[in-house]
C-alpha positions in Angstrom: 63.8 158.1 -271.4 66.1 158.7 -268.5 68.6 156.4 -267.0 66.4 156.1 -263.9 63.4 155.1 -265.9 65.4 152.4 -267.7 66.6 151.0 -264.4 63.0 151.1 -263.1 61.8 149.1 -266.1 64.7 146.6 -265.6 63.8 146.0 -262.0 60.2 145.6 -262.8 61.0 143.0 -265.4 63.1 141.0 -263.1 60.4 141.0 -260.5 57.8 139.9 -263.0 60.0 137.0 -264.1 60.5 135.9 -260.5 56.7 135.9 -259.9 56.2 133.7 -262.9 58.8 131.3 -261.7 57.2 131.1 -258.3 53.7 130.6 -259.8 55.1 127.7 -262.0 56.5 126.0 -259.0 53.3 126.2 -257.1 51.1 125.0 -260.0 53.4 122.3 -261.3 53.4 118.7 -260.2 54.9 118.0 -256.8 57.3 115.2 -256.0 56.7 115.5 -252.2 55.2 112.4 -250.6 52.2 113.4 -248.5 52.5 112.6 -244.7 50.8 109.4 -243.8 47.7 109.6 -241.5 48.5 109.0 -237.9 47.9 105.5 -236.6 44.7 105.2 -234.6 45.2 105.3 -230.8 44.1 102.2 -229.0 41.3 102.9 -226.5 40.7 100.9 -223.4 37.0 99.9 -223.3 35.2 101.4 -220.4 35.0 99.3 -217.2 31.6 97.8 -216.5 29.6 99.5 -213.8 30.0 97.7 -210.4 26.8 95.9 -209.4 24.5 97.8 -207.2 24.8 96.9 -203.5 22.3 94.4 -202.4 19.3 96.0 -200.6 19.2 95.0 -196.9 16.6 92.4 -196.1 13.5 93.9 -194.6 13.2 92.9 -191.0 11.0 89.8 -190.5 7.6 90.5 -189.1 7.1 89.6 -185.5 3.9 87.6 -185.1 1.7 88.1 -182.1 -0.2 85.1 -181.0 -3.3 84.8 -178.9 -4.3 82.0 -176.5 -7.2 80.0 -175.2 -7.6 78.6 -171.7 -7.8 74.8 -171.6 -8.0 74.4 -167.8 -7.7 76.4 -164.6 -6.2 75.3 -161.4 -5.9 76.8 -157.9 -2.6 78.5 -157.1 -1.2 79.7 -153.7 -1.8 83.4 -153.8 0.9 83.9 -151.1 3.6 82.6 -153.5 5.6 85.3 -155.3 6.3 82.9 -158.2 9.8 83.2 -159.6 10.2 79.9 -161.3 8.0 77.0 -162.3 8.8 73.6 -163.9 6.9 70.4 -164.3 8.8 67.3 -163.1 7.5 63.9 -162.1 3.9 64.8 -162.5 4.1 67.7 -160.0 5.3 71.3 -160.2 8.5 72.5 -158.6 8.0 76.1 -157.8 10.5 78.7 -156.6 9.0 81.4 -154.4 10.7 84.8 -154.0 11.0 87.7 -151.6 13.3 88.2 -148.7 12.2 86.2 -145.7 9.6 84.3 -147.8 11.8 82.5 -150.4 11.4 78.8 -150.7 11.5 75.8 -153.1 8.4 73.6 -153.1 6.6 70.7 -154.6 3.1 71.6 -155.7 0.2 69.3 -156.8 -1.0 70.3 -160.3 -4.7 69.7 -159.9 -5.2 71.2 -156.5 -2.4 73.7 -156.0 -1.6 72.1 -152.7 1.9 72.5 -151.4 3.3 69.0 -150.9 6.7 70.0 -149.6 8.3 73.3 -148.8 12.0 74.1 -148.3 12.5 77.6 -146.9 15.7 79.6 -147.7 17.5 81.7 -145.3 16.1 85.2 -145.0 19.1 86.8 -146.7 18.3 85.1 -150.0 15.8 86.2 -152.6 15.0 83.2 -154.7 14.5 83.4 -158.4 14.0 80.9 -161.3 14.4 77.1 -161.2 15.1 74.4 -163.7 15.5 70.6 -163.6 18.4 68.9 -165.5 19.4 65.3 -165.1 17.7 64.8 -161.8 19.0 68.0 -160.2 17.1 71.2 -159.4 18.9 74.4 -160.0 17.5 77.4 -158.1 18.8 81.0 -158.7 19.1 83.8 -156.3 18.6 87.4 -157.3 21.6 89.4 -156.1 23.4 86.9 -153.8 25.4 85.5 -156.7 24.7 81.8 -155.8 22.9 78.9 -157.4 21.5 76.2 -155.1 21.4 72.6 -156.3 19.0 70.0 -155.0 18.0 66.4 -155.6 14.8 66.5 -157.7 13.4 63.5 -155.9 13.2 65.0 -152.4 14.7 68.6 -152.6 17.6 67.5 -150.4 20.6 69.8 -150.8 23.4 68.7 -153.2 25.5 71.9 -153.2 25.8 75.3 -154.7 28.0 77.3 -157.0 28.7 81.0 -157.6 27.0 83.0 -160.4 28.3 86.3 -161.7 25.7 89.0 -162.0 22.1 88.8 -161.1 19.9 85.7 -161.4 16.4 86.0 -162.9 15.2 83.0 -164.9 16.7 79.6 -165.8 15.9 76.7 -168.1 17.7 73.9 -169.9 17.8 72.5 -173.4 18.6 69.1 -171.9 22.4 69.7 -172.1 23.2 73.2 -170.8 21.7 75.7 -168.4 20.3 78.9 -169.9 20.1 81.9 -167.5 18.5 85.4 -167.8 19.5 88.3 -165.6 17.1 91.1 -166.7 19.3 92.3 -169.5 18.9 91.6 -173.2 21.4 88.7 -173.0 20.9 85.1 -172.1 23.9 83.2 -170.8 24.5 79.5 -171.5 26.3 77.6 -168.6 28.0 74.3 -168.6 26.3 72.4 -165.7 29.5 70.6 -164.7 32.0 73.5 -164.8 29.4 76.2 -164.4 31.4 78.3 -166.9 29.6 80.5 -169.4 29.9 78.9 -172.8 27.9 81.3 -174.8 26.2 84.7 -174.6 23.1 85.2 -176.6 21.8 88.7 -177.3 18.0 88.7 -177.8 16.7 90.9 -180.6 13.3 91.9 -182.0 13.8 93.2 -185.5 17.3 94.2 -184.6 16.4 95.9 -181.3 17.4 94.6 -177.9 14.7 93.1 -175.7 15.3 93.7 -172.1 13.7 92.5 -168.8 13.8 88.8 -169.7 12.6 87.0 -166.7 11.3 83.4 -166.1 12.4 81.0 -168.8 11.1 77.7 -170.2 12.4 75.4 -173.0 9.5 74.5 -175.3 9.9 72.5 -178.5 13.3 73.9 -179.4 12.6 77.5 -178.3 13.3 79.5 -175.2 10.1 81.1 -173.9 10.7 84.1 -171.7 8.4 86.2 -169.6 9.0 89.9 -170.3 8.8 91.5 -166.9 5.9 93.9 -166.2 4.1 92.8 -169.4 1.6 90.1 -170.3 3.8 88.9 -173.1 6.0 85.8 -173.6 8.8 86.1 -176.1 9.6 83.0 -178.1 13.3 83.1 -178.7 15.4 81.2 -181.3 18.3 79.7 -179.2 20.6 79.8 -182.2 20.2 83.4 -183.3 18.6 85.1 -180.3 15.9 86.4 -182.6 12.3 86.8 -181.4 10.0 85.7 -184.2 6.8 85.5 -182.1 5.2 86.9 -179.0 2.4 85.2 -177.0 0.1 87.9 -175.7 -1.7 86.8 -172.6 -3.6 90.0 -172.0 -6.7 89.4 -169.9 -5.6 86.0 -168.6 -5.9 87.4 -165.0 -7.9 90.6 -164.8 -6.3 93.6 -163.1 -8.8 93.7 -160.3 -7.7 90.2 -159.3 -4.1 91.2 -159.0 -2.7 92.2 -155.6 -0.7 95.1 -156.8 1.5 96.3 -159.8 4.1 93.6 -159.0 1.6 90.8 -159.4 2.7 90.2 -162.9 2.7 87.3 -165.3 5.7 85.1 -164.3 6.0 81.3 -164.4 6.0 79.0 -167.4 6.0 75.2 -167.3 5.8 72.6 -170.1 4.7 69.0 -170.2 6.5 67.6 -173.3 4.7 64.2 -173.1 1.2 65.8 -173.5 2.2 69.1 -175.1 0.7 71.1 -172.2 1.6 74.6 -171.4 1.1 76.1 -167.9 1.4 79.7 -166.8 0.8 81.7 -163.7 2.0 84.9 -162.0 3.3 86.4 -158.8 0.7 86.1 -156.1 -1.9 84.9 -158.6 -4.7 82.9 -157.2 -4.9 80.7 -160.2 -2.7 78.7 -162.6 -3.7 78.2 -166.2 -3.2 75.5 -168.8 -3.3 77.3 -172.2 -3.2 76.6 -175.9 -1.6 78.9 -178.4 -4.0 80.3 -181.0 -2.2 80.9 -184.3 
């Protein structure tokens, strides 16, 4: 055997011994402490889902009421009725049109004009109301309200009014005025200042053309111009919950022209009587609401 061969065997032997040692180390018992398991990570519980937004309330249904005629009375067909109120057992009626405007006492049963107070021709009279012995009469675009003694229609004075005047009524404390828009104005009768503006809404929509007004059992009743409807308005919210439909009360062929519309509401709180008429109508009606 050559020297190289001996060396090769020597090297191989050393390598074999080294392999056995390594194997013994791998297979023998280990003194190494195993790594501990990692601590669990704290998890924040999921936040609860926010409550679903409340569904908006469905708009309240607007009830349309009918009517029945209780009585019929004569009415001056030459009167372009702009305001009507019952006071002292007689009507106080405001008549419009330039050159024809007046304030008058009218007998209920006969329609006879008991007293007539003409206005100057430059004034176009509108609605009227009685509060604490005084009659308040609006003018259309002249920005003035005339005040009279309800006993004899003698003049007491006047005061300015911003905007147009259409209809007027009272809750017994304040004056409530319409101007053809969708908003009623509440006036202090002493200072004449506007203390409140009340937008009128029907299921959220504005109601325009509010004309002659009357306070009836805690509501403002308003003629809606060029219609046969009366809106019943909640004075606290301005919401219209009911309409009174007076279609057919005075047939079209008995009306002078397209301006001969329903206008004029009066109420007798003592006997719960409701009176209505219109511009240049030949009759005035006592009606009852049919629910």
